[in-house]
N, C-alpha and C positions, 0 to 999 in steps of 0.2 A: 531422245530420238527413239524411234521404233525401226528396227532393222529386220527385214524378212529374209528367209533363207535363199530367195532368188536374187538377193542383193539390193532390193528396193529399200530406200530409206525415207521415212516420214519424220519430219521434225516438228516439235511443238514446245509446249511449256510444261514443266514438271507439275505433277498433281499428286498429292498424298506423300507417301514416304519417298525420300530420295535414296535411290539405290539401283539395283539391277534385278530384272526378272526375266526368266526364260520359259517359254511354253508354246503350245500350239495356238496360233492366232485365228480366232473365229469371230463371227458377228451375230448379233441378236437384233431382230427387227421390232421388238416390243417398244411401245411408246411409254409405258410405265413399268414399275416393278424393279427398278434398279437395285434396291436393297435386297429383295428376294433373289435376284440374279447373283449378286455378289456373295451371298451366303448359301447358295445352292451347291451341295457337294458334287453334283454332276459336272460342274465347271472346274474341278480340281485339275491342275496341270495346264490350264488354258489362259491366254491373254484375250480378254473379251472386249470386243468393239461394239458399242451401241450405235445403231444407225440414226436414232432420233437425235436431233441436233442439240437440244438443251437438256442436260441431266443434272439432277440435284435440286430441282426447283421446289419440291415439297419436303426436302430435308431427309432426316433419318430419325428413327425412333428405336426403342428397345423391345418392342412387341412383335415386329415383323421379321425377325431372324428366322431363317429356314434351317439353321444348324447353329452350333455353338460358336462358330467363328467365320471369318471371311474365307472363302475357298479358292477364289481365282488367284492366278499367278500375277496378273497385271490387268489394268483397266484403261481403255482408250475411249475418249469422248471428244466431240467437237467443241462443246463449251460447257464448263461447269458453273452452275449458279452459285454466286457468292452470298445471295440473300434469300434463303429458302423461306417459303410462306406456307405454314400449316400448323394448326394448333397442337399437333402431336410431335412436331419437329424438335429434336434435341441436338442438332448440329448440322454442319455442312458436309458435302461430299469430300472436300479436301481434308477436313478435320477427321472425318470418319476413316478415310483411307490411311491417313497419317497415324491415327491411334492404333490401327490394326496392322501397320507396317506393310501396306500393299502399295506397290509402285504404280503410278498412273501417269497419263499424259493427256493434255488438252491442247486445242488449237490445231488438231490434225484434220485434214480433209477426209472425214470418215466415209464420205460417199465414194471418193476415189479408192480408198482402201478396200471398201466393200466390193466395188466393181472388180478390183484385182483378185480378191479372194474368190469371187464368183467365177471369174474367167479361168483362174489357174488352180483353184482349190485351196482349202485350208492348208497352212504351212507353218513351220516352226518360225519363231521370231524372238528377238531380244528387245526389252525395254531398258534403256540405260540413261541415267541422269548425268553421270560424271565421266564415264570412260570414253576413250577415243573410239572411232569407227573400227580401227584395227583390233583393239581389245574386245569390242563387242562381237566382231566377226569370229574371233578365236573362241570366245565363249559359246557362240552359237554352234560352231563346228564340234565342240566337245560335248554338247548336250545330248542325252539319249533321245531318240525319236519318241514322240508322244505315244505311238502305238506299241512301243516295247516296254512300257512301264505299267505295273499293276497298281493303278491308283485306288482301286477299291479297298485294298488293305490299308491305305493311308487315311481313308475317310470313315471306315467302318468303326462301330463301337468296340471298345476294348473288352467289355464284359457285358453279359445280359443285363437288361434293366426293364422295369415295368412302366407302362403308360396306361393308367387306369381309365375305365369307362366313365362317362358322365352319367351318373345315376346307376341303376341296377344293371349289371352286365347281361347282355343277351347272348353273346358268344365270346369265346376265348381264341385269340389269334396269336400265331407265332409269325413274327416278321423277320425275315432274313435281311439284315442291314448291309446293303452294298453301297449306301450313300443316301439314306432316307431323308426326306424333307419333313420338318416338323408339321407342316400342314397336312400331310398324309395321316400322321398320328392323331392330329386334331379331328380330322374328318371321321376316322374310325371311332374315336372316343365319343364324338357327338352322336354316333349311331349305335352306341351301346356296346362297343367292342373293348374288352380288356385285352391289351396287347403286351406280349413279351417280345422285346426287341433283342435279336440274337446277333452276335458278331458274324462276319462272313466266314470265319474259320470254324464255326460251330458244326458239329457233325449231325447227320440226320438222326442218329440214335439219341443224341442229347436232346434235340428238339422234340422228337416224337415221344420221348419218355415223359414229357410234361402233359401229354394227351391234349393238344390243342384241337379245336373244332376245324380250323383251317389254316392255310399257309399263305402268307403275303410276301411276294418277292419284290423288293424295293427297286427304285431307280438307282443310278450310280454312274460314275465316270469311266472313261477309257474304252479300250478295245475288248469286246467279250471273248475274243480268241485267246486272251491271256488267262482266262478264268476256268481252266479245266478242273481245278480242285473244287470249285463251287458247282460246276455242272453236275458232277457225280452226286453231290448232296441234293441238288434240285431234282434230279431224276428219281431218287429214292423218296423224297417228300411228295412229289407229284403223284406217284403211284400209291401213296399211303393215305393222303388227305386231300380234300378239295383245295385247289390252289389257284391263285391269280398272280399275275405279274404285271408290273408297270415299267415301261421304258426299258432299262437294262434287264429288268425282270422278264419282260417279254422275250428278249433275245436269249436269255439263259434258258427259258423254257423251250425255245426253238432249238437250241444246241442240245438240250436234253433229249430231244426227239429227232436227232440226226441232222439238224440244220447247220447252215453256215451263214456267215455274215460277209458283207462287202462294205467298203468305206464309201460314203457319199462324198461328192466333190466338195461341197461346202456345208453340208448338214442341214438339219431343220432346227432352227432356233428362233423362236418368236411366239406370238400369241394369236396368230390368225391362220393356222394351217388347217385346211379342210380335210376331214377323214370320213370315209363312207363305211357304214355298217352294211356288209354284203347281204345279211339276212333280211334286214328291214328296208334297205335302200336309203335310210336317213343319213344326211350329212351333218356332222358336228364340226363346229369351228373350235379348234383345240390349241392348247399351249403345248409346245414341243421343245425338246432340248436333247438332240442326239446327233452323232456323226456317222453312225453305222446303221445298216438295214439288213434284215434277213433275206436270204435267197429263197423264194417260195418253192422252187423246184427241189430243194434239198430236204424238205420236211418229210418225216417218215412216221411210221407206227401210229397212224390215226390222227396226227396233228394236221390241221388245215388252216388256211388264211381266213380270217373273219372280218377284217377291216383293211381298207387300202387308202393310200394318200391320193386325193383327187388330182393334185398337181402333177405328180410324177409316177403314180401307180405302185409305189413301194409298199411293203407290208406295214400295216398299222395295228394289227391285232391278230390273235390266234384263238382257236378253240379246238378241243379234242372231240372226236366223233363219239366216244364212249365214256371217257372219264370226266369228272367235274373239274375241268381246267379251262380258264379264260385268261386272256392277257391283252393288253393294249400298249402301243408304243408311245402314245401321247399321255398327258398328265391330267388325271381326273380331278386332282386337287387345285389345278391351275397355279395361282400364287407365284407370279402374276398370270392373268389371262381370263378368258371367258369361262363360265361355269356350266357350259353345255354338257360336259361329260361327267359331271358329278354323279349321274345315274349309276356309274360303274360300281361305286361303293355299295349302293343299294342292291345291285344285282348280285354282288358277292355275298352279302349277308343273306339274301333270299336263297342263294344256292346252298349256303351252310344250313339254314333252317329247314330246307327241304330234304336234306340227307337223313 
């Protein structure tokens, strides 16, 4: 069963590991990319519901991981395919979740669940295979709220490591790892970036001592209001080197320049979110995964809004009036999703080479 904090219970059939999982229940509207979703560090601490009804139909492989392990707390689907069909497939959804000890459930009316989350907002929940309703309720009451946990420290690298460029390096990047996806590193490498990935606990002094050409602030999970220790580092880096941020990196840059965030009712999670570039007027169809948005009125010290969400008008990107700083709230690497915003990597490299 899946128990929500408002007392709603959804019952279904066990999928993957038999056990108990507790986290914030959210939904993703993407039609493909379930393996990338499961391994995306930005989903740490969350029970993810996929709205597309049949999941697992092209199986799993060992090449499309976005991190070294599954990151979600739990997984909710309408129907899990038992006979995947794809030449790259190495197993089923059920087996994949079981091997990685992730609790899942199928047979749930995911449309009803999604409507409830849209109407009442994302909320904490418990997935339980064996415990009684009373025991699950007690477990839910004792769990810390999602927005009170620093998940970035849970998913960040333990020590610096190198991701080499493909071919001769054009530029050297320092990437602050708040929950980076491997696809971001692959895109940078393809464009000739030699990247040093730094843990979120690294100081600005440590990073700048290596004399990188630019700074990349990665996506990641959780409420950015918990990351004051990282905001100070971001502020020092942004004033010292050309800097870009993606998703959580966008929010951290906003905080570094006086900004504040608020929680969205049910977040933006899917592969079809339209974002408008205010400078050009062009609209990009983007892949997104976040539950918080910057308050544009709070930005200070030369930082301004550069992109907005066409659906709800929330901030989707920033630029600085004087410093070489750019950021977007959506995902230029997609994985999964459309490749409309891959230009952002090229813009970053162009900015570095122009300095």
